[in-house]
N, C-alpha and C positions, 0 to 999 in steps of 0.2 A: 556685339562678338567682341570687341577691347575690355568690354567689361569683363566679358566672360573672362580671357586671356590673365588678364589681374587676376581673377581670384582665382584662378589654375599656379599661376604664378607665386600668390599670397600663399598658397595653402602647401605650394612644395617647401617654400624660404621656413615653415612651420616646422611640418614632420624637420627640415636637416636639421631644425635645434634642438628637435626633441633629445632628450635624454637618452643614452645608451642603458639596454636594461643592465642592469647588475649581476654579475657570474657569484655561481655560489664560492663555498671557499674547495669541496672535494675536484671543483674542478679547474680553478685556478693549481689544486694540488698534482692533478690529472695533465696538467696539459707543461711543471716544472717534469713528471716522469717522461715528458715525451723529448724538450728539445734541453735538457741541461747537459753540459759537451761531457761533462764526465761521466754523471749517468752512459751514456750512448760508447765513450769510448769502453770503459769495461768492459758492456755488455758485446762491442768487437771484439774485445782481449777474451769474452767466454767461447764468443764462436770459437776464436782460430785455438785457443784448446781442446776444445772439442774436433775437432779431425783429429790432434792427434793420439790417442792410442790408439788406431786402427796401422798410422803408418811407422808405430815403435813396435811392434807386434807383428809388422811383417820383418821373414828375412833382408838379411843382406839383397842385391841383384847379382845376376850368375855373373863371373865372366867370360867371355868369349874369346876364340882365336887362332888368327894362321900365321902360318910360319912357313917359309921354305929352309932347308937348310941341307947347306953343300957337303956331303960326307968327302974325306982325306981321300978315294979312289978317286973324286973325279964324280959320283954319283948324287944326284940330287933327292930330296924327301919332301913331301909336303905336306906340313900338320895342319888336322882342326882340331881345335881343343880346345872341351867345354870345364867347367871348376863350378863348385857350388860351396858356397861356405852355408856348416848347417848346425845351428846356438844345440843345447844338451835344451832335451824338453821340458819348456816350464819355466824358464830364463825370460825369453822376450813376454811369456804370457805375463811373466811377474811385472816386470816395465809397464806393458800395458794396460794393467791393473794398476800403475804407483801414475799413470800418464790420466787417468780415470778419475782417479781421486781427488788429482791436485786439478782437476778440471771443474771436479765437485766443488773446493775449496773454492776455487776465486768464484764462480760461481754463486756462494752465500758470501763472497764482500761485496760481489755486485749488488746483493741484496741489501746490504747492509751500506753499501756507501746510497743507495735507493732510498732506503727510508732516513738517510739522514738530510739528504736536499730534500726530503718532504716536512721533518721535522723545520730545517733550517726557513723553508718554504714558510711554513704556517706560521712559527714566530714572526719571519717578518708581516704580513701581512697581521700579525694583531699587535705588529707594533709600527705600521701606520695607521692602524684606526683610530691606537691609543693616540700619535699627536695630532691626526685629523680630530678628535673628540676633543683631549688638553687645547688646540689654538682655539675650537667656538669656543669651549668655555673660557680662557684669558679674553679671547676678543668681549664677549657678555661682562666679564667682569672689570676691564678698563671701559665700557663705556658705563656701565654701574659707580666706576670711580668719577669719570667725567662726567657727570649728569651730578653726583654731589659735589664736584670742583668745583663742579661751575655753580650753586648752591650757594657753597659758603661766602663765595667771591663775594654773590650778591648781598648776602645779608653785610660781608664787610665793607662795601662800597657803603651801606644805607649810614652806618656808623657813624656819628660826625666828628668830622680832624683827620678822616682814617684815608687813607688815598688808595684806591684799587689796585686788586693784586692782578700780576699782567707776569708772573713766573719768576721772578728772581728776590730775593731773599729783600736786598735793599730796599724791596719796592711796597713792601708791607708798613704799612702804617700803623702806628703802638699806641692808639691814642686809647686809654681805658681798658678795661679787666675784657671786655665783651671785643676789641679788638683781638687782646696777646692770646687771651681763646684761640678764636676763630684761626687768626695766624697762626698757631702752632698745626691744628685742622688743617687746613690750606697747603702749608706745607707737609706731614705726612702723610697725607690724600697724596702730596703729587710723588713724592720718593716711591711711596707705594707702587703710583703710575710704572713707573720708570721701571719698579722690580717688577709689574705686568707684561710690559711691552721688550725688558729684556726675558724673560720668560719667552715666551711669543718667538720672538725671533730662533733659539735656542730647537723650541715645538718645529718649527717652518725647517730650516735646515736639518733635524737630524730624517726628516718628510723626507727630505728630497736626499740624504743618504740611504734611508732605508729605500726606500724607489732603488736607487741609482743599483742596492744589492743584489732588491730582486731582481731587476734585469741583465744582471753576469748571467744570476744561475738559470734566468730563459732564454739565454743567448740571442737577446734581445738590446739593439742600442743600447746607452745609457738611460738616453732624456726622451725615454718611449711614457707616454703617458700610462698609466697606472689606470687597470679598468676598474670599474664601482664595482667594488664586491662584498656578498653577504656574508655575516660568521654565523657560523650559529649560536642557540642560548649557550650557555655553559649548564652544564649536567654530569650525572657522572655516569661512567662506561654503563650499557648495555650488560655484560658479561659480571661474571664475580672475579675479585681476585685466583679464586681457584682455578676457574676456568683460562682468564688469563695465560696462565703458569700451565696448565696443561698445554696451551697453543703456544705457548712458546718454548717448551721442550720437543715440539716436533719440527715449527717454524724458526728460533731463533736465530736468526743472524749466526752472534757472534758463536753458541756453540752447536750449528751445524756447522761450521768453518773451524772449530777445535777436533768434531768427532772425525771428515773430512781426513785432515790434516796423521788422524792418527789411524787411520785404513792407508793411508798414504805410507806412514812408516812400517806398518805389520807389512807389506807390499814391498817394499825394500829388504824389510827383514827377509823372505819370503826367498826374493833375487839375490841376497848378499852370500847364503844359506845353498844359493845353486852354485857359488863363486869355486866351491871345490870340484865340481863336475866336471868333466873333459866337455870342449866344444869339438866340434866335426869335418869334415873336407873332404870333398869328395871332386875326382878328378878323371875326367875322359880327353884318350889323344888318339885321334885315329889318323892315319899316314896314309902313306903313298907314293912309292919311286918313280923315277922315272921310264923302268922297265913298267910300271902295271902293277905291280904287286903291292898289297894292303896288307894293314895291322893297326893291332890298337893297343893303348898301353890303359889300364884304371887304375885309379890309385884314392885309397882312402884314409884319410889321412887322423889326428885325434891330437890337441892339444893338452897334455897335460899339466895345471897347478902344479908344476914343482916345485917352484919357491912358495911355499903356504903361508909367509907373513903375510902376502897383499891379503888373501882369501881370505884369513883369519880378522887381520886389521877392518876390513869391509864389514863382516861381521858383527864384531864388537863394535862398531859406529852404527851401525842401524841396530840391535839391542839397545846404546844410550839411546837412539834420537826416538825408538818408540818408546820409551821409557818415560824421554820427555814430554811425548805428545800424547800418554795416558794421562800422568800429572799435569798437564797443561786441561785439557777434555775436562775433570774431575773437577780444577780449581773455577773453568767454564761455567760449570752446573752451581754449583756453590753461587754464583756471582751472578749469575741469571737469574736467582729464585730470589735474591737478596734485592736485585734492579725492578723485577717486577715488582713485588712487593712495595722498595720502596718507592715508585714512583705508580703505584697504585693510592694507594699512601697521601703523597704530598697530591697527587690529584684530589684527592679527596677535603684535604686541608684547605688547601686555594678553594675550592665550592665553599665551602661552610666562610672561613673569611669574606670572598665574596658577597653569598648573604647577609654576613651580618652588616659590611658596610652600607651594600643596598638598603634593607630591612631598619637598619638604627643609625649609624654612624651617618647619613648625607642626610637622613631624613632632620635628629636632631640638630646637624648643626646649618643647614636651612634653617630653620626654624625660629634657633637663635640668633643668627643672622636677620632675621626679618624683624627680628624684636627688635634688635639693636639698629636696626637702618629706620625705625621709624621712628627711634626712640634721636637717635641724632639726625634727621630730617627734621623735627618737633623745637631742636635744640638742646634736647634736655638728657643723651646722650654724651659719653667720651670719645673721643676720637679713638682712645687709646683701646678701648674695649668694643668698638664698635670693627676697628681692623683685627684685635682676635678671631673675631666668630667670620670673618668676610674671609680671611686666611683658613679658618678653617673648615668652609665649603669647599672651598680648592684644594687644603689638600686630602681633603675626605672622596672628590675626582678622582685627586692624583693619584691617591691609592687606590679605587676601584679601577683605574684603566691599569697600573699595576700589578698587582693582584691578578683581573685575566690577563694579563700577560704573561705571567708566570705560569697561570692553568695551562698555557696552550704549551708554553716549553716544558713542564711535565706532563702533556699530554705527546709532546713530540717523545719524547724521553717510555713513554711505556710503549706506544709503538714500535720503539727500538728493537726497544728487549723482547713483544712480543713477537716479531718479525708479520706484520701486518698493519694491515688497519684498525683502528678499534673503533669500535660505533658508540654512537653517542644512544640514552637510554632512558637509564634512572636519573633519579634525582637523588638529595637527598631524602629524604622521608620517605620512599620506597624500595630503598636498596634491597631491603627483609625480602 
């Protein structure tokens, strides 16, 4: 029984130590849409603004009154009065239309904010991936340098009259040409190791900073550990640039907002033109004296815009605002085409760069490094040539990770222009 209990406990411990399943990139992006405080704030503002048109279109509240009047002869009259202001037909409707378009403009702004946060989260995840990969590669490079440094130290210790290396310049014996060559190689490797250690420290610090920035976007405590996540392999968008541009014309947030602002300006101009029209007021007063006799008064009045400077100024201001909104919408249409086209071409270029680095640069750099490493370990290679090939491998890996991060940034810009998620699908070879 004790043995069975121990087996169960051991199994639970193993299960408790199991690595959590990694989440997809889209899952992390969706989490940001749900938790980001800026997105939630602007969505709440949109909901508040959606109810405004109904209240704007409504008439003002009627005024109800009750009063008692003492007449000069000593009598008393009781009044029940009701008043209602009636705006000229079309005025409140135009104001309601303006509020509708303003709410739609804010909805477009909310979409832009949502896509901006999505792009930020995507870039941060790729940056976290880059720092993790570079930290791993730098740790491997440090291990290689340590192994070669130990080999050089061993060779120097076998040189007659040379003092074993301890890591300081004064400890190196320089007895003979072999010792001098070995001494320079030793210190060159030590210098290279210091550079690698510093680079590793910077990568780890960038990871911590990026993790805190990501947690802030996700509305979590800054020190929350980042989930293990999976990044999809880089590829071209599933849709062509023409198809993406057609989508952008329908859902691009910058264009949508400018169009809604133009529509709001048109509604304001319609309202301004009605400023020349009079508003009305209706009043009904029912009265009764102390002897029981009753009477009533009905009054209909109109407010005449006698001072025409005010409605004329409102109309001119609305016309100028509409013209400005029209020019802005036209400019946004041009800018949208440029944004989508440029972002698509940038994605395509970054993908080509990634393929070139992956298929040519890194394999060539590793081949050159392996050759020079074998020569150096056998004592026939030059430390300067070895370090050049050693750094070539590191630079190739760094270029690949940087290009991958830039690829993610351009993908985010493409989604911001299009106004929604862009699906991966096509590779460079089958793009046609």
